N, C-alpha and C positions, 0 to 999 in steps of 0.2 A: 743603237740597238735596233735590230730589225723589228718591223711591225709584227712579224709573225710570232715574236716572243712577248709582245706586250699584252698584258691582261686587260681586257675590256670590261667595263663595269656592266652589270646586268641591266642598268637603266638605259644603256645605249640601244638596246634591242626592243625596248617597249615602244608601243604606238604612242605618238604624241596625244595629249589630251587638249581638246579645244573647248571653248565656251559654247554653250547652246546657242544656235543662231537665232537672232531676233528677226522676225518677219519684217520686211520693208513696209513702209507706209504707216498710217495712223493706227493706234491701238484702240479701236472702237469696241466697246463691250456693253453688254446688258447689265442691269443691276445684279442679276444672278452671277454673271461672269466676274464682276468685281468681288462679290462675296466669295466665290470659289478661289480666286487668286489669294485673298486674305487668309482663307482657311489653309490653302496650300503652303503659304509662307509660315504660318504658325506651326503646322505639322512638321515642316522641314526643320524649323528652329528647335523643336522638341527632339526630333530624331538626331540632330547634330549634337545636342547636349548629352544625349544618352549613348552615342556611338563612341567606341573605344578604338576601333581599327582605323589607322591613319588613312589608308586608301579609300575605305568606305566613307569616311568623314569628308574627304576631299571631293568625292562624287556628290555627296549631299550638299556641300557648300557650293558647288558649281550649279546644281539645280536651284538652290536658294538665290544665287545671283541672278539667274534667268527670271525666276518668278518675282523677285523683288523689283527688277527693272520693269517687268510687265505690269506689276501692280502700280508702280510709281508713274508710269506713262499712260495708264488706262484713262479713257475718255468715255464716261457713262453716257449712253444715248437715251434721249427721251423716248417714251413709248410712241410708236408710229400711230398715225391716225387710222381709225377704222376704215377698211377698204383700200388702204394704201400699203405697199410693201416697204418695210424699212428694217433696220436692225432690231430684233426682238419680235418680229412678225411671225405668226404661224400662217403659212400660205398653203392653200389647196389649189392645185393646178392640174391641167390635163396636158399630157405629153404622149404623143403616138397613140392616142385613143385610150390611155389609161390615166385614171385619176390618182394623184399622189399628193403627199403632204410633207412639208418640211418647216422647220423654224430657222430663221436667219439669225446667226449669233456671231460673236467675236471669234477670233482665230483660236484662242486657247480653250474656248468653251465647246468648240465643234466636236461632234461625234456622229458621223454619218450613219452608224449602225442603229442609232435611235432617232434619226431624222433631224439632227441639228447640224446644219452646214454653215461654214464660215462665209461671211459676206465677201471674202476674197476668192472663194471658189467660183469656177465658171458659172454654175447655175445660180449661185448667190448674186454675182455681179449682174447676171441677166435679169433676175427678178427685182433687184433694188429699184425703187422708183415707179414700178408698175402699179396699176390700179385694177380693181375687180373688172372683169370683162375685157381687159387689154389682151391683145395677142402680141407676143414678143418673139424676137428673133433668137434662135438658139441653134448652134452648129450649122450655120449657113442657110437655115430655112427661116423666112420672115414670119411665118405663121406657126412655128413649131410648138409654142406654149400658149395656152389660154389660162389666164388667172381666174380661178373660180371664186376664191374667197381669200381675204386677208384681214387679220385682226391681231392686236397685241397678244402675245402668248403669256398667260398669267404666270407660268413657271419661270419664264425668262425675266419677268418683271419683279420677281420676288427676291 
């Protein structure tokens, strides 16, 4: 029989579904990050239990596999020392003459719109390990950033 007369299933034209990608490297988190992962897993489990639509349930289960893996591999970091930048630090710095402030957090906890950046982000990688009054290289300039203050962020430690 010619291929022209063969009925193809509707599933053949759907986009394939892939697992959510796990970021490479260690899964370093703050205590808040671990708590948020646990809350996310619990919320997804409840949503899966209540969901009746097969496709919607499959999407929720995919999210649950991602969050479950992230929770299982999470490595909670100790609060950084006062004056030193680490995961969980609130850092005030000067870049291009403007003072700015960010908190360095784990990948899944990052939200740049509220000043939480991942330790894997370019700025996060640059600031990690710096101390107050250090000038650090950023975007090819050796004296681009001056660290003005660094302290454990109470919200990240909660």
